[in-house]
MARMI-255400 format. One record per residue (C-alpha): x, y, z. Coordinates in steps of 0.5 Angstrom, whole numbers, padded with zeros to 4 digits, always signed. Layout:
! MARMI-255400
XYZ...
This chain:
! MARMI-255400
-0197+0111-0001-0198+0106+0005-0192+0102+0002-0187+0108+0001-0189+0110+0008-0187+0104+0011-0181+0103+0007-0178+0110+0009-0180+0108+0016-0176+0102+0016-0170+0105+0013-0170+0111+0018-0171+0106+0024-0165+0101+0021-0161+0108+0020-0162+0110+0027-0160+0103+0029-0154+0103+0025-0152+0109+0028-0152+0106+0035-0148+0100+0033-0143+0103+0028-0142+0110+0030-0135+0111+0026-0138+0107+0020-0144+0112+0020-0140+0118+0020-0136+0115+0014-0143+0113+0011-0146+0120+0012-0139+0124+0010-0140+0120+0003-0147+0122+0002-0145+0129+0004-0139+0129-0001-0144+0126-0006-0149+0132-0005-0144+0137-0006-0141+0134-0012-0148+0134-0015-0149+0141-0013-0143+0143-0016-0145+0139-0023-0151+0143-0023-0148+0150-0021-0143+0149-0027-0149+0147-0032-0153+0153-0030-0147+0157-0031-0146+0154-0038-0153+0155-0040-0154+0162-0038-0148+0164-0042-0153+0163-0048-0157+0169-0046-0156+0175-0043-0149+0176-0041-0150+0181-0036-0155+0176-0033-0150+0170-0034-0145+0174-0030-0150+0175-0024-0151+0167-0024-0144+0166-0025-0143+0170-0019-0148+0167-0015-0146+0160-0016-0139+0162-0014-0142+0165-0008-0145+0158-0006-0139+0154-0007-0135+0159-0002-0141+0158+0003-0140+0151+0002-0133+0151+0003-0134+0155+0010-0139+0150+0012-0134+0145+0011-0129+0148+0016-0134+0148+0021-0133+0141+0024-0126+0142+0024-0126+0148+0028-0131+0145+0033-0126+0139+0034-0120+0143+0035-0119+0148+0040-0115+0154+0042-0110+0157+0037-0112+0151+0032-0119+0153+0033-0118+0160+0031-0114+0158+0025-0120+0154+0022-0125+0160+0024-0121+0165+0020-0121+0160+0014-0128+0160+0015-0129+0167+0015-0124+0168+0009-0129+0164+0005-0135+0168+0008-0133+0175+0007-0131+0173+0000-0138+0170-0001-0141+0176+0001-0137+0180-0004-0139+0176-0010-0146+0176-0007-0147+0183-0008-0143+0183-0015-0148+0178-0017-0154+0182-0014-0152+0188-0018-0151+0185-0024-0158+0182-0024-0160+0189-0023-0163+0187-0016-0159+0192-0012-0156+0198-0014-0150+0201-0009-0145+0206-0010-0138+0206-0008-0137+0199-0011-0130+0199-0013-0128+0201-0005-0132+0195-0003-0129+0190-0007-0122+0193-0005-0124+0193+0002-0127+0186+0002-0121+0183-0002-0116+0187+0003-0120+0184+0009-0120+0177+0007-0113+0177+0005-0111+0180+0012-0115+0174+0015-0111+0169+0010-0105+0171+0012-0107+0171+0019-0109+0164+0019-0103+0162+0015-0098+0165+0020-0101+0166+0026-0102+0162+0032-0096+0157+0031-0096+0152+0036-0089+0154+0039-0090+0161+0037-0090+0166+0043-0095+0172+0044-0090+0177+0042-0089+0173+0035-0096+0172+0034-0097+0180+0035-0091+0181+0030-0094+0176+0025-0101+0180+0026-0098+0187+0024-0095+0184+0018-0101+0181+0016-0105+0187+0017-0100+0191+0014-0100+0187+0008-0108+0188+0007-0107+0195+0008-0102+0196+0003-0106+0192-0002-0112+0197-0001-0108+0203-0002-0105+0200-0008-0112+0200-0012-0115+0206-0009-0112+0211-0014-0116+0207-0019-0123+0207-0016-0128+0211-0021-0124+0210-0027-0125+0205-0033-0118+0201-0031-0120+0200-0024-0123+0192-0025-0117+0191-0030-0112+0193-0025-0116+0190-0019-0116+0183-0022-0108+0183-0024-0107+0185-0017-0112+0180-0014-0108+0174-0019-0101+0176-0016-0103+0177-0009-0107+0170-0009-0100+0167-0012-0097+0170-0006-0102+0167-0001-0101+0160-0004-0093+0161-0003-0094+0164+0004-0098+0158+0006-0093+0153+0002-0088+0156+0006-0092+0156+0013-0093+0148+0012-0086+0147+0012-0086+0150+0019-0092+0146+0022-0091+0144+0029-0096+0139+0030-0100+0134+0026-0107+0138+0027-0103+0144+0024-0100+0141+0019-0107+0138+0017-0110+0145+0017-0104+0148+0013-0104+0142+0008-0112+0143+0006-0111+0151+0007-0105+0151+0001-0110+0146-0003-0115+0151-0003-0111+0157-0004-0108+0154-0010-0114+0152-0013-0116+0159-0012-0110+0162-0015-0111+0157-0021-0119+0159-0022-0117+0167-0021-0112+0166-0027-0117+0163-0031-0123+0168-0030-0118+0174-0029-0112+0173-0033-0114+0169-0039-0122+0171-0039-0121+0178-0038-0114+0181-0039-0112+0176-0045-0119+0174-0049-0122+0181-0047-0129+0178-0044-0132+0184-0040-0138+0179-0037-0138+0172-0035-0135+0166-0040-0133+0159-0040-0127+0161-0036-0131+0163-0030-0134+0156-0029-0128+0153-0026-0128+0157-0020-0134+0154-0018-0132+0147-0019-0126+0148-0016-0129+0150-0009-0134+0144-0009-0128+0140-0010-0125+0142-0005-0131+0142+0000-0131+0134-0002-0124+0133+0000-0125+0137+0006-0131+0133+0008-0128+0126+0006-0121+0128+0010-0125+0130+0016-0128+0123+0017-0122+0119+0015-0119+0115+0021-0113+0119+0022-0117+0125+0024-0122+0122+0028-0117+0122+0034-0116+0130+0034-0110+0132+0031-0109+0138+0035-0106+0135+0041-0100+0130+0039-0094+0134+0037-0089+0132+0031-0084+0127+0033-0077+0131+0035-0074+0129+0028-0080+0131+0024-0080+0138+0028-0078+0144+0024-0071+0147+0025-0070+0154+0027-0069+0156+0019-0075+0153+0017-0079+0157+0023-0076+0163+0021-0077+0163+0013-0085+0164+0013-0084+0171+0017-0078+0173+0012-0083+0171+0006-0088+0176+0009-0084+0181+0010-0081+0181+0003-0088+0181+0001-0090+0188+0005-0083+0191+0002-0085+0190-0005-0092+0192-0004-0089+0198+0000-0085+0200-0006-0091+0200-0011-0095+0204-0006-0089+0209-0006-0091+0211-0013-0098+0214-0011-0097+0215-0003-0090+0216-0002-0090+0217+0006-0094+0211+0006-0090+0207+0002-0083+0209+0006-0087+0208+0013-0089+0201+0010-0082+0199+0007-0079+0201+0014-0084+0198+0019-0084+0191+0015-0076+0189+0016-0076+0192+0023-0082+0188+0025-0078+0182+0022-0072+0183+0026-0076+0184+0032-0079+0177+0031-0073+0174+0029-0070+0176+0035-0076+0173+0039-0075+0167+0035-0068+0166+0037-0069+0167+0044-0075+0162+0044-0071+0157+0041-0065+0158+0046-0070+0157+0052-0073+0151+0048-0066+0148+0047-0064+0149+0055-0071+0146+0057-0069+0140+0052-0062+0139+0055-0065+0139+0062-0070+0134+0060-0065+0130+0057-0060+0131+0063-0065+0128+0067-0067+0123+0063-0060+0120+0062-0060+0121+0070-0066+0117+0071-0063+0111+0066-0056+0111+0068-0056+0113+0076-0060+0110+0082-0066+0114+0084-0065+0112+0092-0057+0113+0093-0055+0117+0087-0050+0112+0085-0049+0109+0078-0053+0103+0076-0051+0097+0072-0051+0100+0065-0047+0106+0067-0041+0102+0070-0041+0097+0064-0041+0104+0060-0035+0106+0065-0031+0100+0064-0032+0100+0056-0029+0107+0056-0023+0104+0060-0022+0099+0055-0022+0104+0049-0017+0108+0053-0010+0108+0051-0007+0111+0057-0010+0106+0062-0007+0099+0063-0011+0096+0069-0018+0096+0072-0020+0094+0079-0027+0092+0081-0030+0092+0088-0036+0088+0089-0039+0090+0096-0045+0087+0100-0047+0090+0106-0047+0085+0112-0053+0085+0117-0058+0089+0112-0064+0084+0113-0064+0085+0120-0063+0093+0119-0070+0093+0115-0073+0088+0120-0072+0091+0126-0072+0099+0124-0076+0099+0118-0075+0100+0110-0074+0107+0111-0068+0106+0116-0066+0101+0111-0066+0106+0105-0062+0111+0110-0057+0106+0111-0056+0105+0103-0055+0112+0102-0050+0113+0107-0046+0107+0105-0046+0110+0098-0043+0116+0100-0037+0113+0103-0037+0109+0096-0038+0115+0092-0033+0119+0096-0027+0113+0095-0029+0112+0087-0028+0120+0086-0022+0120+0089-0019+0116+0083-0019+0119+0076-0024+0116+0072-0027+0112+0078-0034+0110+0078-0039+0107+0083-0046+0104+0082-0051+0100+0086-0053+0093+0082-0059+0092+0087-0061+0091+0094-0055+0092+0098-0050+0090+0093-0045+0096+0090-0039+0096+0085-0033+0100+0085-0029+0101+0079-0022+0104+0080-0017+0104+0074-0010+0104+0074-0009+0101+0080-0005+0095+0082-0007+0089+0087-0004+0093+0093-0007+0099+0092-0013+0096+0091-0013+0092+0097-0011+0099+0101-0017+0103+0098-0022+0097+0099-0020+0097+0107-0021+0104+0107-0028+0103+0105-0029+0098+0109-0027+0102+0115-0031+0108+0113-0037+0104+0113-0035+0101+0120-0034+0108+0123-0041+0110+0121-0044+0105+0126-0050+0104+0123-0054+0099+0128-0058+0093+0125-0061+0090+0132-0056+0087+0136-0051+0088+0130-0047+0094+0127-0047+0094+0120-0041+0093+0116-0039+0091+0109-0036+0085+0106-0031+0086+0099-0029+0082+0094-0024+0085+0089-0020+0083+0083-0015+0087+0078-0015+0085+0071-0011+0088+0065-0015+0092+0060-0015+0088+0054-0020+0088+0048-0024+0082+0050-0025+0084+0058-0032+0084+0060-0036+0086+0066-0039+0079+0067-0032+0076+0067-0030+0081+0072-0036+0080+0076-0035+0073+0076-0028+0074+0080-0030+0079+0085-0036+0075+0086-0032+0069+0088-0028+0073+0093-0034+0076+0096-0036+0069+0097-0030+0068+0101-0030+0074+0105-0037+0072+0107-0036+0065+0109-0030+0068+0113-0034+0072+0118-0036+0078+0114-0033+0085+0115-0027+0084+0111-0023+0084+0104-0021+0079+0100-0018+0079+0093-0019+0074+0087-0013+0069+0086
């Protein structure tokens, strides 16, 4: 005994130390241990259910219900860590998922206690139909509501469709309460509706707008798919086709599937790509759902409500007619809201793209273009078949350093802005003209389809325009020197070759006393 206690103590101390040193490895280790425990419990529950089939079938039915109840509670518990990690709408969806499992577990628990003779309660059919309708509404709410890009109006309309579906499902089976055909009818409806839930979740998965939303819908779809297969086996195969009135081997997969899903959810939560929290990052723009995909899921849900409304119309004509009218009307309103939201999103995206383009192709201080923009402007001139020549003016401010030294950098920025206004005005007067700031006090002006004489004339006008500003730089007045060149537009013409020519002319203008225009060659 002392040796075993000592061994246990050393193991616990080592485990705590490992948790402090390697928290991620500890979480992974813990997740594996929990998964093994869930899997082992599933095997035990399946074995107990199988052994119970050898005795009283009514008791075996109750035991099968108990096993399924426990497996649903395990699934609900597996959703809790996701809900604690996520936030806002995604947290609400995980809580709805857990609530679906819990309500179904409560329903099966009451059925188990009844079959075992431990609890006798009336109106069992109404309870089964009501709990199925509530959990079904929650399934649709979890699958369709709270999309990351949905407005409040769309959320309200999705909630209305989900609640309408649950109400119609309840109305569809209530005429059979108290009759011998209730269970067969209820089971057939449950199987068909579970298939609809699975298809709805699959459709919703296409419209996921974030990684966390996609992860939720992927696991939710797997859960509903397993529920649908288990329902087909336990209801359609066992009860309807093979005419089993109580538990059979076809009921055991229900428990096994739920425990397998719980293992999958626990392992997924501990995996590396989920530790950072997936509710924050949105999908890349190219991977985000289109308007058609985002409109697919609510249309699918509206069609389901119309189909149920037509069936309900056989027993409750007024209810069915109202449902058939409300479902498509709600879809039309939602589609209009989605179109409006998409238009706003496109407008915001377009404005953001324009601002980004402005930042990447224009100088933030002067509003003129930058080197990238003038290179693109020259490329457009070269590609144009209507233009024959292009002129380039390289402009440098005289005495700009003295302006900064004597009046400060804020005044220097004002000087650059006012010079840029003169240059931009001159370039805009020529079709396809372009003005850009290369850096510091150096600018470039691109003027298509001008000869040498016209180029020199415009350059002189620019020089005089800057002189008329009478910007002071200590004892000097700021002026500009210009180097100009004219070239024929050919396929091999490059911005660098034009700049080399204009730079030679600018150097000559500077060396000859500044405040002048010099043409290359």
